[in-house]
Structure formats: structure tokens, C-alpha cells
C-alpha positions in Angstrom: -14.8 18.8 -93.7 -11.9 16.3 -93.8 -9.6 19.3 -94.7 -10.9 21.7 -92.1 -9.0 21.4 -88.7 -11.2 20.1 -85.9 -10.6 23.1 -84.1 -12.2 25.4 -86.6 -15.5 23.3 -87.4 -15.8 22.4 -83.9 -15.8 25.9 -82.7 -18.0 26.8 -85.6 -20.4 24.1 -84.5 -20.6 25.6 -81.0 -21.2 29.1 -82.4 -24.3 27.5 -84.4 -25.6 26.0 -81.2 -25.4 29.1 -79.1 -27.1 31.3 -82.0 -29.7 28.6 -82.5 -30.7 28.3 -78.8 -30.3 32.1 -78.1 -32.2 33.6 -81.2 -34.2 30.8 -82.9 -35.8 28.8 -80.0 -38.6 30.8 -78.4 -37.6 32.2 -75.1 -40.0 31.5 -72.3 -41.8 34.7 -71.1 -40.5 34.2 -67.4 -36.9 34.3 -68.5 -35.1 37.4 -69.1 -33.1 37.6 -72.5 -29.8 37.7 -70.7 -30.7 34.6 -69.0 -31.6 32.7 -72.0 -28.4 33.7 -73.7 -26.5 32.3 -70.8 -28.5 29.1 -71.1 -27.2 29.1 -74.7 -23.8 29.7 -73.6 -23.7 26.9 -71.1 -25.5 24.5 -73.7 -22.6 25.4 -76.2 -20.1 25.0 -73.6 -21.2 21.4 -72.6 -21.5 20.5 -76.1 -17.8 21.6 -76.4 -16.7 19.4 -73.6 -18.1 16.4 -75.5 -16.6 17.3 -78.9 -13.4 19.1 -77.5 -12.5 21.3 -80.3 -10.1 22.6 -78.0 -9.1 21.7 -74.4 -11.8 21.8 -71.8 -10.0 24.5 -69.6 -9.7 26.8 -72.6 -13.2 26.3 -73.6 -14.5 27.2 -70.1 -12.3 30.2 -69.9 -13.8 31.4 -73.4 -17.2 30.8 -71.9 -16.5 32.8 -68.7 -15.3 35.8 -70.5 -18.4 35.6 -73.0 -20.7 35.4 -69.9 -19.8 38.8 -68.9 -20.5 40.1 -72.5 -23.8 38.3 -73.5 -25.0 36.6 -70.2 -25.9 39.4 -68.1 -23.0 38.8 -65.5 -20.2 41.3 -64.5 -16.8 39.9 -65.0 -16.5 39.6 -61.1 -19.5 37.4 -61.1 -18.1 35.4 -63.9 -14.9 34.7 -61.9 -16.6 33.9 -58.6 -16.3 30.2 -59.3 -12.6 30.4 -58.6 -13.4 31.4 -55.1 -15.7 28.7 -54.5 -14.4 26.5 -51.6 -15.5 23.5 -53.4 -13.0 24.3 -56.3 -10.2 24.9 -53.7 -11.2 21.5 -51.9 -10.7 19.7 -55.3 -7.3 21.3 -55.7 -6.1 20.6 -52.3 -7.2 16.9 -52.6 -5.0 16.7 -55.8 -2.0 18.1 -53.8 -2.6 15.8 -51.0 -2.7 12.9 -53.5 0.6 14.2 -55.1 2.1 13.7 -51.6 0.8 10.3 -51.3 2.5 9.3 -54.6 5.7 11.2 -53.9 6.3 9.5 -50.5 5.4 6.1 -51.6 2.6 6.0 -49.0 0.0 5.6 -51.9 2.0 2.6 -53.4 2.3 1.2 -49.8 -1.4 1.3 -49.4 -2.1 -0.1 -52.7 0.1 -2.9 -52.0 -1.7 -3.6 -48.9 -5.2 -3.8 -50.9 -3.4 -5.9 -53.7 -2.3 -8.4 -51.1 -5.7 -8.7 -49.7 -8.0 -8.5 -52.9 -5.4 -8.6 -55.8 -6.3 -11.9 -57.3 -8.6 -10.1 -59.9 -8.9 -6.5 -61.1 -12.6 -6.6 -60.3 -11.7 -7.7 -56.6 -9.8 -4.5 -56.5 -12.6 -2.4 -57.7 -14.9 -3.9 -55.2 -12.4 -3.4 -52.3 -12.2 0.3 -53.2 -15.8 0.6 -53.7 -16.6 -0.7 -50.3 -13.8 1.5 -48.7 -15.5 4.5 -50.1 -18.9 3.1 -48.9 -17.6 2.5 -45.5 -16.1 6.1 -45.3 -19.4 7.5 -46.6 -21.1 6.9 -43.2 -18.9 9.6 -41.6 -17.4 11.7 -44.1 -20.1 14.1 -45.6 -18.3 15.2 -48.7 -17.7 12.7 -51.5 -15.1 15.1 -52.8 -13.1 14.7 -49.7 -13.2 11.1 -49.2 -13.2 10.0 -52.7 -10.7 12.5 -54.2 -8.4 12.6 -51.1 -8.6 9.1 -49.9 -9.7 6.7 -52.7 -8.3 8.1 -55.7 -4.6 8.1 -54.9 -5.1 4.3 -54.0 -6.6 3.8 -57.5 -3.8 5.5 -59.0 -1.4 3.5 -57.1 -2.8 0.2 -58.0 -2.9 1.2 -61.6 0.7 2.4 -61.7 1.7 -1.0 -59.7 0.7 -2.7 -62.9 2.5 -0.5 -65.2 -0.8 1.2 -66.2 -0.4 5.0 -66.8 -2.3 7.5 -68.9 -1.8 6.9 -72.6 -1.2 3.5 -74.4 -1.0 1.6 -70.9 -4.3 3.0 -69.6 -6.4 0.0 -70.8 -4.3 -2.6 -68.7 -6.1 -1.8 -65.6 -6.3 1.9 -64.8 -9.1 2.9 -67.1 -11.1 0.3 -65.7 -10.4 1.0 -62.0 -11.1 4.8 -62.8 -14.5 4.3 -64.2 -15.8 1.6 -62.0 -14.8 3.0 -58.8 -16.1 6.4 -59.8 -19.5 4.8 -60.4 -19.3 3.0 -57.0 -18.7 6.4 -55.4 -21.7 7.8 -57.0 -23.8 4.8 -55.4 -22.2 5.2 -52.0 -23.2 9.1 -52.3 -26.7 8.0 -52.6 -26.7 5.4 -49.9 -26.1 7.5 -46.8 -27.2 11.0 -45.4 -23.5 11.7 -45.0 -22.8 10.3 -48.5 -23.0 13.7 -50.1 -22.9 17.3 -48.9 -26.3 18.1 -50.2 -28.0 14.9 -48.8 -28.9 16.7 -45.2 -30.6 19.5 -47.3 -32.4 16.7 -49.5 -33.7 15.2 -46.4 -35.0 18.2 -44.9 -36.9 18.9 -48.2 -38.2 15.3 -48.2 -39.4 15.4 -44.5 -41.1 18.8 -45.0 -42.9 17.4 -48.1 -43.7 13.8 -46.7 -43.7 14.2 -43.1 -41.5 11.3 -42.7 -38.2 11.9 -40.7 -35.0 11.0 -42.7 -32.4 10.9 -40.1 -29.1 9.2 -40.7 -30.5 5.8 -39.8 -33.9 6.2 -41.8 -31.9 7.2 -44.8 -29.4 4.3 -44.4 -32.3 1.8 -43.7 -33.9 3.0 -47.1 -30.8 2.8 -49.1 -28.9 -0.1 -47.9 -30.6 -2.9 -49.9 -30.8 -1.2 -53.3 -27.5 0.4 -52.7 -25.7 -2.9 -52.1 -27.4 -4.6 -55.1 -26.0 -1.6 -57.3 -22.5 -1.6 -55.8 -22.4 -5.3 -56.4 -23.6 -5.3 -60.0 -22.3 -2.1 -61.4 -18.3 -2.8 -61.1 -19.1 -6.1 -62.6 -21.0 -4.4 -65.6 -18.0 -2.0 -66.1 -15.7 -4.9 -66.2 -17.6 -6.3 -69.2 -18.3 -3.2 -71.2 -14.9 -1.7 -70.5 -12.7 -4.9 -70.0 -9.4 -4.4 -68.5 -6.5 -6.3 -70.2 -5.3 -7.5 -66.8 -8.3 -9.4 -65.3 -6.7 -12.1 -63.3 -3.6 -11.7 -61.3 -2.9 -14.9 -59.2 0.6 -13.9 -58.5 -0.3 -10.5 -57.3 -0.7 -11.0 -53.5 2.6 -12.7 -53.1 4.2 -9.9 -55.3 2.8 -7.4 -53.1 3.9 -9.0 -49.8 7.7 -9.1 -51.1 7.2 -5.6 -52.3 6.0 -4.5 -48.8 8.7 -6.3 -47.1 11.4 -4.6 -49.5 10.0 -1.1 -48.8 10.7 -1.4 -45.1 9.2 0.7 -42.4 7.6 4.0 -43.1 9.7 6.9 -43.5 9.4 10.1 -41.5 7.7 11.7 -44.5 5.1 8.8 -44.7 4.5 9.3 -41.0 3.9 12.9 -41.2 1.7 12.3 -44.3 -0.2 9.7 -42.1 -0.8 12.2 -39.3 -1.7 15.0 -41.8 -4.1 12.5 -43.7 -6.0 11.3 -40.7 -6.0 14.6 -39.4 -7.9 15.9 -42.5 -10.1 12.9 -42.2 -11.1 13.9 -38.7 -11.9 17.2 -39.8 -14.1 16.0 -42.5 -15.8 13.8 -40.3 -16.4 16.4 -37.5 -17.9 19.4 -39.6 -21.2 19.2 -37.7 -19.2 20.2 -34.6 -16.8 22.8 -35.7 -18.9 24.1 -38.7 -16.0 24.7 -40.9 -16.4 24.3 -44.7 -14.9 20.9 -45.8 -12.2 22.9 -47.8 -10.7 24.2 -44.6 -9.2 20.9 -43.3 -7.9 20.1 -46.8 -6.3 23.2 -47.3 -4.8 23.1 -43.7 -3.5 19.7 -44.5 -1.8 21.0 -47.7 -0.4 23.8 -45.7 1.1 21.3 -43.1 2.7 19.3 -45.9 4.2 22.4 -47.4 5.5 23.4 -44.0 7.2 20.1 -43.0 8.5 19.8 -46.5 6.5 16.8 -47.5 5.2 18.8 -50.3 7.4 21.3 -52.0 6.2 24.4 -54.0 7.8 23.0 -57.1 5.4 19.9 -56.7 2.5 22.3 -56.5 3.7 24.2 -59.5 4.1 21.1 -61.6 0.6 19.5 -60.8 -0.5 20.4 -64.3 -3.8 18.4 -64.1 -4.8 20.0 -60.9 -4.4 23.5 -62.2 -6.3 22.4 -65.3 -9.0 21.3 -63.4 -9.0 24.3 -61.3 -9.7 26.4 -64.3 -12.4 24.4 -66.2 -14.2 23.0 -63.0 -14.3 26.5 -61.2 -15.7 28.1 -64.2 -18.2 25.5 -65.1 -19.7 25.1 -61.6 -20.0 29.1 -61.5 -21.9 29.1 -64.8 -24.0 26.3 -63.6 -25.0 28.4 -60.5 -25.5 31.3 -62.6 -27.7 29.4 -64.9 -29.8 28.3 -61.8 -30.4 31.9 -60.9 -31.9 32.8 -64.3 -35.0 30.4 -63.6 -34.3 28.3 -66.7 -34.0 25.0 -64.8 -37.2 25.8 -62.7 -39.2 26.7 -65.9 -38.0 23.4 -67.5 -39.3 21.5 -64.6 -42.7 23.2 -64.7 -43.2 22.9 -68.2 -42.3 19.2 -68.1 -44.8 18.8 -65.1 -47.5 20.6 -67.0 -47.1 18.3 -70.1 -47.7 15.2 -68.0 -50.8 16.3 -66.0 -53.0 13.6 -67.8 -51.0 10.7 -66.5 -51.7 8.6 -63.4 -49.2 9.2 -60.6 -47.0 6.1 -61.3 -46.2 6.5 -65.0 -45.9 10.4 -64.0 -43.3 9.6 -61.4 -41.3 7.2 -63.6 -41.3 9.7 -66.6 -40.7 12.8 -64.4 -37.8 10.7 -62.6 -36.0 9.8 -66.0 -36.4 13.7 -67.1 -34.8 14.7 -63.8 -32.1 12.1 -63.9 -30.8 13.0 -67.2 -31.2 16.6 -66.8 -28.1 16.4 -64.8 -26.2 16.5 -68.1 -26.7 20.2 -67.6 -25.3 20.5 -64.3 -21.9 20.4 -62.8 -23.2 20.2 -59.2 -25.5 17.7 -57.2 -26.6 20.7 -55.1 -27.3 22.9 -58.0 -29.5 20.3 -59.7 -31.4 19.5 -56.4 -32.0 23.1 -55.6 -33.2 23.9 -59.2 -35.4 20.9 -59.8 -36.1 19.0 -56.8 -39.0 21.2 -55.2 -40.7 21.7 -58.5 -40.7 18.2 -59.7 -41.8 16.8 -56.4 -44.7 19.3 -56.0 -46.3 18.3 -59.3 -45.9 14.5 -58.6 -47.3 14.8 -55.2 -50.3 16.9 -56.5 -51.0 14.2 -59.0 -51.7 11.7 -56.1 -48.2 10.2 -55.8 -47.2 8.8 -52.3 -45.2 11.9 -50.8 -42.5 9.5 -49.2 -41.9 7.7 -52.4 -41.7 10.8 -54.5 -39.5 12.8 -52.1 -37.1 10.1 -51.3 -36.7 8.9 -55.0 -35.9 12.3 -56.3 -33.4 12.8 -53.4 -31.6 9.5 -54.2 -31.5 10.0 -57.8 -29.8 13.3 -57.5 -26.7 11.6 -56.4 -27.0 8.6 -58.7 -27.3 10.8 -61.7 -23.5 12.3 -61.0 -22.3 9.1 -62.6 -23.4 10.5 -66.2 -20.7 12.9 -66.9 -17.1 13.8 -66.2 -18.3 16.9 -64.3 -21.3 15.6 -62.4 -20.2 15.9 -59.0 -16.7 16.9 -57.2 -14.9 13.8 -57.5 -15.7 13.4 -61.2 -13.2 15.8 -62.8 -10.7 14.6 -60.3 -10.9 11.1 -61.6 -11.3 12.2 -65.2 -8.4 14.6 -65.0 -5.9 11.6 -64.2 -6.0 11.0 -68.0 -6.7 7.4 -68.2 -10.1 7.6 -69.8 -11.4 9.3 -72.9 -14.5 11.5 -72.8 -16.6 9.3 -75.0 -15.8 6.2 -73.0 -16.5 7.9 -69.7 -19.9 9.0 -71.0 -20.6 5.7 -72.6 -19.8 3.9 -69.4 -21.8 6.5 -67.4 -24.9 6.0 -69.5 -25.0 2.3 -69.3 -24.4 2.3 -65.6 -27.2 4.9 -65.2 -29.6 2.6 -66.9 -28.4 -0.3 -64.5 -29.0 2.1 -61.5 -32.2 3.1 -62.8 -33.4 -0.3 -63.1 -32.3 -1.4 -59.8 -33.7 1.6 -57.8 -37.0 1.6 -59.6 -37.6 -2.0 -59.0 -35.9 -3.4 -55.8 -35.7 0.0 -54.6 -39.4 0.8 -55.0 -40.2 -2.7 -53.5 -38.0 -2.4 -50.4 -39.4 1.2 -49.7 -42.8 -0.4 -50.0 -41.9 -3.0 -47.4 -40.5 -0.3 -45.1 -43.6 1.6 -45.3 -42.4 4.8 -47.1 -45.5 4.4 -49.5 
């Protein structure tokens, strides 16, 4: 094995995974053969993203082509992910981020944050996590606010301390990327507007429980366990993925001097500020104009190109954005296609049937854990929720669980589970593609933070919801 190239044995292992699932594991009667083969292909692709025998983009492209041969999809269906607005939203956010870096505005914003909270790296993490939490109250897209607003600041702070992808990543950049992303997953769970699919989850929860989950009702239920999580999780990440730069007592004064030296905002920075706030306004008013959140982001990108703040050369050279566009667009489409095969629903029903002898409370806990960690197989919070939420909640409520507790806990845990992987929700590939964190470290941190969040929401959260009368 030592003398065999990693690409050869790695791809060979993926072939074995595919063949084992497709032809040796019994196929459920309700699943068509092509759907089962698509499930095998998706499983092998996810395994490949972990082992990485070749780059993620190349691996997903191979899976897309094969899905049209063995997975029951036409080539047009297999390529549909590249027309998905979410994929274009992510690309637009990358390009806006590039403008923030090129004009120096990201550095200016980063210096401002460092001036206020720069005494420790943990303080910077808290500042950015709470910034995202505040934005989550009005911007109903974690990709828009986190990828377009928070990520450039994270990158700016990292580069301020000379921390770039590669050897200098452990200085502070790797810690900030992981800790802030975990905070984003928490704020996505805290508010009705925290994540695009939360309103749909609220509708399902209301229908099942009879309890109205409007903006204030969701906020009231999520605020206590959410604040506990957002205070504890960045601290935990600082212990398990410790930055080499932890204390920076001179940072505030340094930032003040740098801001003075930068002088007033340039014309490009003013234009970018106008575009930036215009895009944010577009995101926060989607309930009024009914446009997809990708539209304001793309309009912002067009405005930057027209004004010259962003050049087409910049767009062409944004390698990380195009790499992400290929693998994320393909993966999210494979996940949607898998959802259509009925495999996730059959899995949920099988789990429910195997636990029918339990009392409702242990059944709820076990089902939540299975549901939570099933997100390893999803590249979308919405796809996960649509595939498994109704079946799981129906089984739990039928066994006597309080409808309010069951419905809301599954709704909340859908967003929290996105912290597990580097593809679990829209901002995940955006943060991971910056190149600061290796896959194994991202998944290790994600798993430990998941255990922490599960404990907090199943103890403090359940108790708080009991006090509120949800169950």
C-alpha cells in the first residue's frame, strides 16, 4: 500500500464502497434499482470528500457524469445543480468578498473590530459570532450574511496577523474559520430568519403541534440555549484547535494607528459600501419583493463590475470560487436527486419502526441523534429537513411525545447539524474553501462542537421549553 499512489488506492476504495452498497447490501423494496445505485454513488462521493484521493471538484464532476450512467438521471438533470440559485449566491458572495479584500475595505473593517475586541483571538471570534447573530435577526439566508458579510472580516483579521492558508494558518486564521463557522450554525438555529428553510420548518411544526412559531415565538424558544451555545462553543474550539496567537494586548493600539494611516475611504470603498448595504437591504426585504436571495447578490456583483471596483480579471482569477462552484453545485444536486429516490424517507421510517418499543423520551433522544448525524449525507439543510423531518416527527408524536417538543427540537437540530461537515450548509464550503483548515480538522472540530450543542439543547433547551410551556 505504501508504494501505491494515494490516488490509485483511494479511488479503488471508493469503487469498493459503491459496489458493496449497490450490489451486496439488500435494496429496500420501495426503492428502485437506479435510486439505490444513486445512493451508492452519493455515499462513495461523500467518502471520497473525506479521503480525498483527488480534489473535491474533480471527484464531484466524476460523480455527476456517472449519475447519468448508473443513477437514473439524464445528463441535463445531473447538471441542474449549476443552475441552482444557491450555487450562484455562493459564487457572488465570493466575488463581493474579493472586492472587499482588493479595495482594503475588509482590512479597514477588520481593524475596527480588532480595535474594539482585539485583546484576544477568542474575543475576535466572539465579536464576529455575535455580529452574525445580530444579522440573523433580519437576513434570512446564512449564505448571504455569513458568506457575504462575516467571511471577508474573518479573512481580513487573519491576514492582519500574517495568517494565510498554508504554514501560517495555525497562527489565528484556522481557529477563526472554524469557531466563527460553528457560531454561524448556532445563530442559524436561534431565529426564524436565521436560515432560509426555518419558515418552512415553522409551518410544519405549527401544523403538527398546533403551537404558532412566529418570529417572536421562535426567538423566545431559541434565545437561552442559543446564547449558552454561542458563548461556550468558540471557547471550546479555542481549546481543541488552539490558535498560536492567543493574546494580543498591543492589537488595539496597532489597529488605531493603521486606521489613521489608511486615511479616509477611497472612491472604490464608498461604492463598495453602497453596493454592500444595498445587497444587505435586498436580502433583508425578500418577504416584500419576493426575489430569490441570489438576485441581490448577483446585482451587487454586476454593479461592482460596471463601476470597475471588480474587474473581470479578478473574476477569472478567483480559483477558490470556481472550484467551490463545481463541487458544491454538483453535490447539492446529487443530494436533491437522492431525496427524490425515497432513500432518506425509507431510512427514517426504518429507524422509527425499529424503536417502537421504547417510551417516548428515550425514543425522542435516539431519533434526534440519528436525525442529527444523518446530516453527514446531506449538502443542504432544506433537503435534510424535507426528506426526514415529517417522517421522524410523525413517529415520535405517535409514540406519545409532546408535539411541541418533538416538532421544535427537530426543526432546531436541522440547523445545528450543519456544523458537522464542510458542505453541511451554504456558508460551509465558502469558509472551508479559504484553505485554512484541513478536512480532518474541520470534521473533528465539527463533531466535538456537535456533541456540545446536543448536550446544551437537550438539557438547557428542553428545560427552557418546558418552562415556556412548549411541552
